[in-house]
C-alpha positions as CSV (number, residue, x, y, z in Angstrom):
1,M,-152.3,54.1,23.4
2,K,-150.1,54.8,20.4
3,I,-148.0,57.3,22.4
4,T,-147.6,54.7,25.2
5,M,-146.5,52.0,22.8
6,M,-144.0,54.5,21.1
7,K,-142.6,55.4,24.5
8,L,-142.3,51.7,25.4
9,A,-140.5,50.9,22.1
10,S,-138.2,53.8,22.6
11,A,-137.4,52.8,26.2
12,L,-136.8,49.2,25.0
13,A,-134.4,50.4,22.3
14,L,-132.5,52.5,24.7
15,S,-132.3,49.6,27.1
16,L,-131.0,47.3,24.4
17,M,-128.4,49.9,23.4
18,A,-127.2,50.3,27.0
19,S,-126.9,46.5,27.6
20,T,-125.1,46.1,24.3
21,T,-122.6,48.8,25.2
22,F,-122.1,47.3,28.6
23,A,-121.4,43.9,27.2
24,Q,-118.7,45.2,24.8
25,A,-115.4,44.4,26.5
26,P,-113.0,47.4,26.8
27,T,-110.2,46.9,24.2
28,C,-106.6,46.7,25.2
29,N,-104.3,47.7,22.4
30,N,-100.6,46.8,22.2
31,Q,-99.5,49.8,24.3
32,C,-102.1,48.9,26.9
33,L,-100.8,45.3,27.0
34,S,-97.2,46.5,27.3
35,D,-98.1,48.8,30.1
36,I,-99.8,46.0,32.1
37,A,-96.9,43.6,31.4
38,K,-94.4,46.3,32.6
39,A,-96.4,46.8,35.7
40,Y,-96.5,43.0,36.3
41,L,-92.7,42.7,36.0
42,R,-92.2,45.7,38.3
43,D,-94.5,44.5,40.9
44,V,-93.4,40.9,40.9
45,A,-89.9,42.2,41.6
46,K,-91.4,44.0,44.6
47,Q,-93.3,40.9,45.6
48,D,-96.4,43.1,45.8
49,S,-99.4,42.0,43.8
50,T,-101.9,44.4,45.3
51,H,-101.8,47.1,42.7
52,L,-102.1,44.9,39.6
53,P,-105.4,44.8,37.6
54,W,-106.5,41.3,38.4
55,A,-109.6,39.6,36.9
56,D,-112.0,38.0,39.3
57,Q,-110.5,34.6,38.4
58,V,-106.8,34.2,37.5
59,R,-105.0,31.1,36.4
60,Y,-101.3,30.9,37.1
61,T,-98.8,28.2,36.2
62,E,-95.1,27.9,36.5
63,D,-93.4,25.2,34.4
64,N,-96.9,23.7,33.8
65,V,-97.6,23.5,37.5
66,A,-100.7,25.3,38.9
67,M,-99.9,27.8,41.6
68,M,-101.3,30.7,43.5
69,I,-100.1,34.2,42.9
70,G,-97.4,34.7,45.6
71,D,-96.0,31.1,45.3
72,G,-93.1,29.8,43.2
73,F,-91.2,32.6,41.5
74,W,-93.2,35.3,43.3
75,G,-91.9,34.1,46.7
76,A,-88.3,33.5,45.8
77,S,-86.9,37.0,46.1
78,P,-87.5,37.5,42.4
79,G,-85.7,40.0,40.1
80,I,-86.1,41.1,36.5
81,Q,-83.1,42.1,34.5
82,D,-83.2,44.8,31.9
83,G,-83.1,44.0,28.2
84,G,-86.0,41.6,27.9
85,L,-88.3,41.4,24.9
86,L,-92.0,42.4,25.1
87,L,-94.2,41.0,22.4
88,P,-97.9,42.1,22.5
89,D,-100.8,40.9,20.4
90,A,-104.0,42.9,20.8
91,A,-105.9,40.5,18.5
92,T,-105.6,37.7,21.1
93,G,-105.1,39.8,24.3
94,N,-101.8,38.1,25.0
95,I,-98.4,39.5,25.7
96,V,-95.2,37.6,26.1
97,W,-92.0,38.7,27.9
98,F,-88.8,36.8,27.2
99,G,-85.6,37.7,29.2
100,I,-83.6,37.0,32.3
101,S,-85.0,36.8,35.8
102,T,-83.4,35.9,39.1
103,E,-84.4,34.0,42.2
104,H,-82.2,34.8,45.3
105,D,-79.7,36.3,42.8
106,Q,-79.6,33.1,40.7
107,P,-80.2,33.9,37.0
108,A,-82.6,32.0,34.8
109,Y,-84.0,32.3,31.3
110,H,-87.7,33.2,31.6
111,G,-90.6,33.1,29.2
112,L,-93.8,34.8,30.5
113,R,-97.3,34.9,29.0
114,L,-100.0,37.2,30.3
115,K,-103.6,37.1,29.0
116,V,-105.5,40.3,29.5
117,S,-109.3,40.4,29.3
118,N,-111.3,43.6,29.9
119,K,-107.9,45.3,30.7
120,Q,-107.4,42.8,33.6
121,I,-104.9,40.0,34.0
122,S,-106.8,36.7,33.7
123,E,-103.9,34.3,32.9
124,V,-100.2,34.0,33.9
125,E,-98.0,31.3,32.4
126,S,-94.2,31.1,33.1
127,Y,-91.5,28.8,31.9
128,I,-88.3,29.3,33.9
129,A,-85.1,27.6,32.8
130,R,-82.8,27.4,35.7
131,K,-79.1,26.5,35.6
132,E,-79.4,23.5,37.8
133,M,-81.8,21.7,35.4
134,P,-80.4,18.9,33.3
135,E,-81.0,21.0,30.1
136,V,-78.8,23.2,27.9
137,F,-77.9,26.5,29.6
138,A,-75.6,29.3,28.5
139,P,-74.2,32.0,30.9
140,T,-76.7,34.8,31.1
141,D,-74.2,37.6,31.4
142,G,-74.9,40.1,28.6
143,F,-77.8,38.1,27.2
144,K,-80.3,39.9,25.0
145,P,-82.8,38.5,22.6
146,D,-82.0,38.9,18.9
147,A,-82.7,42.5,17.7
148,T,-84.4,41.2,14.6
149,F,-87.5,40.2,16.6
150,T,-88.5,43.9,16.8
151,T,-87.6,44.9,13.3
152,T,-90.2,45.4,10.6
153,V,-90.3,43.0,7.7
154,P,-90.5,44.6,4.2
155,A,-94.1,44.4,2.9
156,A,-93.2,42.1,0.1
157,A,-91.6,39.6,2.5
158,R,-94.5,39.5,5.0
159,R,-97.0,36.6,5.4
160,T,-100.5,36.5,6.9
161,R,-101.2,35.4,10.4
162,E,-102.5,32.1,9.2
163,Q,-99.4,31.6,7.0
164,L,-97.0,32.5,9.8
165,I,-98.7,29.9,12.1
166,A,-98.5,27.3,9.4
167,I,-94.8,27.8,8.9
168,V,-94.1,27.3,12.7
169,D,-96.5,24.4,12.8
170,G,-94.5,22.9,9.9
171,Y,-91.3,23.3,11.9
172,F,-92.9,21.2,14.7
173,N,-94.0,18.6,12.2
174,T,-90.5,18.5,10.8
175,K,-88.8,18.1,14.2
176,Q,-91.0,15.4,15.7
177,Q,-89.6,11.9,14.7
178,N,-87.3,13.9,12.5
179,S,-87.0,11.8,9.3
180,G,-85.2,14.3,7.2
181,Q,-88.4,15.4,5.3
182,L,-89.0,19.2,5.6
183,F,-92.5,20.6,6.2
184,T,-91.3,24.2,6.5
185,A,-88.6,26.5,5.1
186,F,-85.4,28.0,6.7
187,S,-83.4,31.0,5.6
188,A,-79.7,30.3,4.7
189,D,-78.6,32.3,7.8
190,C,-81.1,30.7,10.2
191,A,-80.0,30.5,13.8
192,Q,-81.6,28.8,16.8
193,K,-80.9,29.3,20.5
194,T,-82.4,27.6,23.5
195,N,-81.7,28.8,27.0
196,G,-79.0,31.0,25.4
197,V,-77.2,28.1,23.8
198,N,-76.6,28.2,20.0
199,L,-78.1,25.0,18.7
200,T,-77.0,25.5,15.1
201,T,-73.3,26.2,15.3
202,G,-70.4,25.8,17.8
203,D,-69.4,22.9,20.0
204,T,-71.6,23.4,23.1
205,Y,-74.6,21.3,21.8
206,W,-74.6,17.7,20.8
207,A,-76.5,18.2,17.5
208,A,-74.2,21.0,16.4
209,K,-71.2,18.7,16.9
210,A,-72.5,16.5,14.1
211,V,-74.3,18.9,11.7
212,A,-74.4,22.7,11.7
213,G,-77.3,24.8,10.3
214,C,-81.1,24.8,10.9
215,E,-82.0,23.2,7.6
216,A,-79.0,20.8,7.5
217,Q,-79.8,19.5,11.0
218,M,-83.4,18.8,10.0
219,K,-82.4,17.0,6.8
220,A,-79.8,15.0,8.7
221,G,-82.4,13.8,11.3
222,V,-80.6,15.0,14.4
223,Y,-83.9,15.5,16.2
224,K,-85.1,11.9,15.6
225,P,-85.5,11.2,19.4
226,V,-88.3,13.8,19.6
227,D,-91.4,11.6,19.5
228,R,-94.1,14.2,19.4
229,I,-94.7,18.0,19.8
230,R,-98.1,18.6,21.3
231,A,-100.3,21.2,23.1
232,R,-99.2,23.7,20.4
233,R,-100.4,27.2,21.0
234,F,-99.6,30.5,19.2
235,P,-100.6,33.3,21.5
236,V,-98.7,36.1,19.8
237,V,-98.4,36.7,16.0
238,N,-97.2,39.9,14.4
239,E,-97.5,40.1,10.6
240,D,-95.4,43.4,10.5
241,T,-92.4,41.9,12.2
242,G,-92.9,38.3,11.1
243,V,-92.9,37.1,14.7
244,V,-94.7,34.1,16.1
245,V,-94.6,33.0,19.8
246,A,-95.3,29.3,20.2
247,L,-95.8,27.2,23.3
248,S,-95.6,23.5,23.2
249,L,-94.7,20.2,25.0
250,E,-92.1,18.0,23.4
251,D,-91.9,14.3,24.3
252,H,-88.8,12.1,24.4
253,A,-89.8,8.5,25.0
254,T,-86.1,7.4,25.1
255,R,-86.7,4.0,23.6
256,Y,-83.0,3.9,22.6
257,L,-79.8,5.6,23.8
258,D,-78.1,6.2,20.5
259,Y,-79.2,6.5,16.9
260,K,-77.8,7.1,13.4
261,I,-78.4,10.2,11.3
262,A,-78.4,10.5,7.5
263,D,-74.6,10.6,7.0
264,G,-74.1,7.5,9.2
265,K,-72.9,9.3,12.3
266,T,-74.1,7.9,15.6
267,L,-75.5,10.3,18.2
268,N,-76.5,9.8,21.8
269,V,-79.7,11.0,23.2
270,Q,-79.4,13.8,25.7
271,L,-81.0,12.1,28.7
272,P,-81.3,8.3,29.3
273,T,-84.8,8.5,30.8
274,P,-88.2,9.4,29.3
275,N,-88.9,13.1,29.6
276,A,-90.8,16.0,28.2
277,R,-89.7,19.6,27.5
278,G,-91.9,22.6,28.0
279,H,-91.1,25.2,25.4
280,L,-91.7,28.9,24.8
281,N,-90.2,29.8,21.5
282,V,-90.1,33.1,19.5
283,F,-89.8,32.7,15.7
284,K,-88.8,35.3,13.2
285,I,-90.1,34.6,9.7
286,E,-89.2,36.5,6.5
287,N,-90.1,35.6,2.9
288,G,-91.9,32.5,4.2
289,A,-88.7,31.1,5.8
290,I,-87.6,30.8,9.5
291,K,-84.7,33.2,10.2
292,R,-84.4,33.1,14.0
293,I,-85.7,30.9,16.8
294,E,-85.0,31.8,20.5
295,G,-86.6,30.5,23.6
296,I,-87.0,28.6,26.8
297,S,-86.8,24.8,27.4
298,V,-87.5,23.2,30.8
299,L,-87.4,19.6,31.8
300,L,-90.8,18.1,32.7
301,P,-92.2,14.5,33.4
302,Y,-92.7,12.4,30.3
303,Y,-96.1,13.0,28.6
304,I,-97.2,15.5,31.2
305,H,-100.7,16.9,30.6
306,S,-100.8,20.5,29.5
307,L,-102.8,22.6,31.9
308,W,-103.5,25.0,29.0
309,A,-104.5,22.6,26.3
310,Q,-108.1,23.0,25.1
């Protein structure tokens, strides 16, 4: 009887060990995530999804619209230009690609997020900023994301994952209903680009015409028409490089067509109708201050519900 019970206990222990081992999800490190993303970019350009490692259930959105794989960008004779930025985060299973894509040879700024679970693609989220949209748009020829996004931050200048997210969250808190009060920090040489357009200097953007500089624009209140920034998500964080990728929806209620900033100048809102902007932004942070921001902005219906909000 004792022998039988011992055998039973041993068999039960082996069974539990086997089930536990089976339940543990195969990990996908940063190289694994990068390989899957490269395969996705290669195969979408071929319009062939049959060789990709799909999960049993896959969610796909393009500019916050739910689609089937094969629709939208997939079906528009897509192309992927060289020089894009791959940003993996094995801790979350997400990888983001930011670069230039084409549809029927028409270029666009493209931000792509893939979620990989058990080494399979379970989520695909794209924001595609096309030239025809009523949004800022710079010529794409020769565009490359800033090289600093891939450089390592000195150990003394790094921040924890939680601190990096808080700094970006503070940027959003500063920008919405921009009153001039800062809830984050900017480096003296901070630069910001959206759809390739420099938002901090130059004469191609309405805010830069009035005030130049990341911090100076926030203190002046040039973003006052931004009512709220919601559905904030941070799928990729890299403490070594000080990089945070943030996804958000930005609402413009357009209750007025012009407004005054801190120095008394009058600025006009960009669009005369209520709207939202879907954003995928890449932040570079060093010594606790935002150094670079680059990303995608697409025009969406006002107060549109995020299909990815929890």
